[in-house]
N, C-alpha and C positions, 0 to 999 in steps of 0.2 A: 487756454492751458488746463483750464480747472476739467475742462470736457475730455481732452486728451488724458488727463491723469483719472480719470472716472473710466475710461474705457480700460484703460493698463490695468487699474486696479480691478474691474470685474472681468476681465481675461485671467489674471493671475488666482482669483479667487475659484474660478471657475475651473480652472485645470488643477488646481490645487485639491479640490474636492470628486475630480473626476476618477472613477473607476475604468480600469480599463475594458474595451468591448471583448467579451467572453463568447462562445458558444455555451447553450445549455447545462451542459455535463461539466464543464470548467467553472462557469459562473457558480454552478450548485456547490462545487469543493472551495471554490475561491472566498465565497460569503462564509461559509463555514470556519473557514482559516482565519479570516477578520473577526469574528465573533471569538474565538478559541483565543487568539492572539489579545483581545482585551482583557479578557479574564481566563487564563490558562488553568486554572486548578477550579473552574465550575464546572462540575461533574455534565451540566447539560451542553456544555459547551464542547465537552470531552467527546459527548455521545452523537451530538450532530455530525461532528468532524468525522467518527469513524461512519457513520449513518451514511453519510454524503460522499464518503471518499470512493473512487472508481470499483465497482465489484466484478468487472471482467478486466479481460486482457485488451479487449478491443476499446473500451471507453478509457483505461488504464493508458495505453498508447496513446490514442486521440486528443486527451488532455496533458499527458507530458512528456510526449514527442509527436506532436502534429507536423504535418507535412510543411508548413512554412518557419517551423520553430518558433512559432509565437504561443499563444494561449498561455499555457504555466513552465513553458518548457525551461524558461531563464530561472524561475525560481521553484522548479522541481524538488531541489535538495530540502528546501525550507518545508516542504509538505512530507517529504519521509520524516525529516526529522521531527515534525510535530506528530506522525503517527507512532515513531517509536517513544516520543514523550508520553503518549498515551496508553501504549501497550504496557509500559510499567504498572499502572495501577489496575489497568482493566484487559490483561492479556485474554482472557474467555471471551470478551467480545471483540477484541482485534485480530486473533486468530482464525474463526470462522469466515471473517470478513474477507484479510486478505488472500488465506488459502487458495481460494478459486480462481483468482488473479492469474497465477501462473500456469493455468492450462494451456498448452501449447507454445509457452514461451521457452525461449532458449537463454540459457545464461548469460550473463552481460556483467561488465562494471557498471558504473554510476549507481544510479538509485535501483534500478534492476537487480543489482548485486546485493543493495543494500536491503532490498525487500528479500532476497532469499536467506539472508544472514537474519532476518528478524523471525523470518517462518520456522526456521531451523532451531533459534533459540528459544521461540515460543513453543515449539512442537515438543522440544525437551522439557521445558519445564511443566507445560501442559498437557501431555501426554494423551491424557483422557479426552480432554478437549479435542486436540488434533483427530483421535481416531475417528470420534463421533463424527467431525465436520466430513472424514476422509469415507464413511461409509454412507452417508447421503449420497456420494457422488458414483457414476459408472468408472468400472473397472479401468476403462481406457484413460478415463480422467484420472485416476489415480494412479496409474502407470506415467501419465504425463508430469503430474507433479512431482512422482518420485525422480523420474529423469532429470527435472530442472534441478532439485535439491542434491541428488547426486554428486555434484562435484563441488559440494561445501564442505571446507575444510573439517567441519563437525557432525558430517553425514554418518561416520561409525557411532559417535554419541546417538544420534537420532534413531540408528537401528537399534543399539542398546536399550535404549527406551521403551522402543516397540517391544522388543525380546522382553522386558518387563512388563509391561500389560499384558502378555500371553495374547496379543492379539497376531494369532498366527498367519490370518487373511493378509493385512497389511504387511506383517513383517514379510511373506511369502514376496506380495509385488515390490516392495523396497528393495527387499536383497536380490531379486531377480534383475532389477534395473540395473543394480550396482556390481552385478557379476557381467550382463551383458556389456557394460562399458570399459571391463578389465581386459 
């Protein structure tokens, strides 16, 4: 009986401490998320989460929308919520990280829509950082970002922010995308 109890106890302990089996990109953000949740106000954990967050559309989709709907699909909203929390004190760090993710992406609901809202919100608040990020990209990539953001309810506010920055290059790209959709 003791032997059976020992085996059962050991199995329970191992399963309680087991981490999900994840591919490297998902493991990276998962580990950063776990550390962040332990100390959410620690800047080093916040910066690690941003650093380890997917940096491209391909990795973003592979981690949060994998083929078998495994990886981090079930908890993807928690990761987006964490990113939104970190964006409050660190918008100038988060905005350049997440803007390139949407190159080639189509607007949608779920966390992709939340990502769109976050970019628009941060771009309006931190327009110089947004423009600086865009100027590092090719015109085709900026057009893709503009197209992705153009169906957001606050897109006209973003256009006004670009107007106030006097960034005619970005304003022209964002305006032409908006005009072509009408």
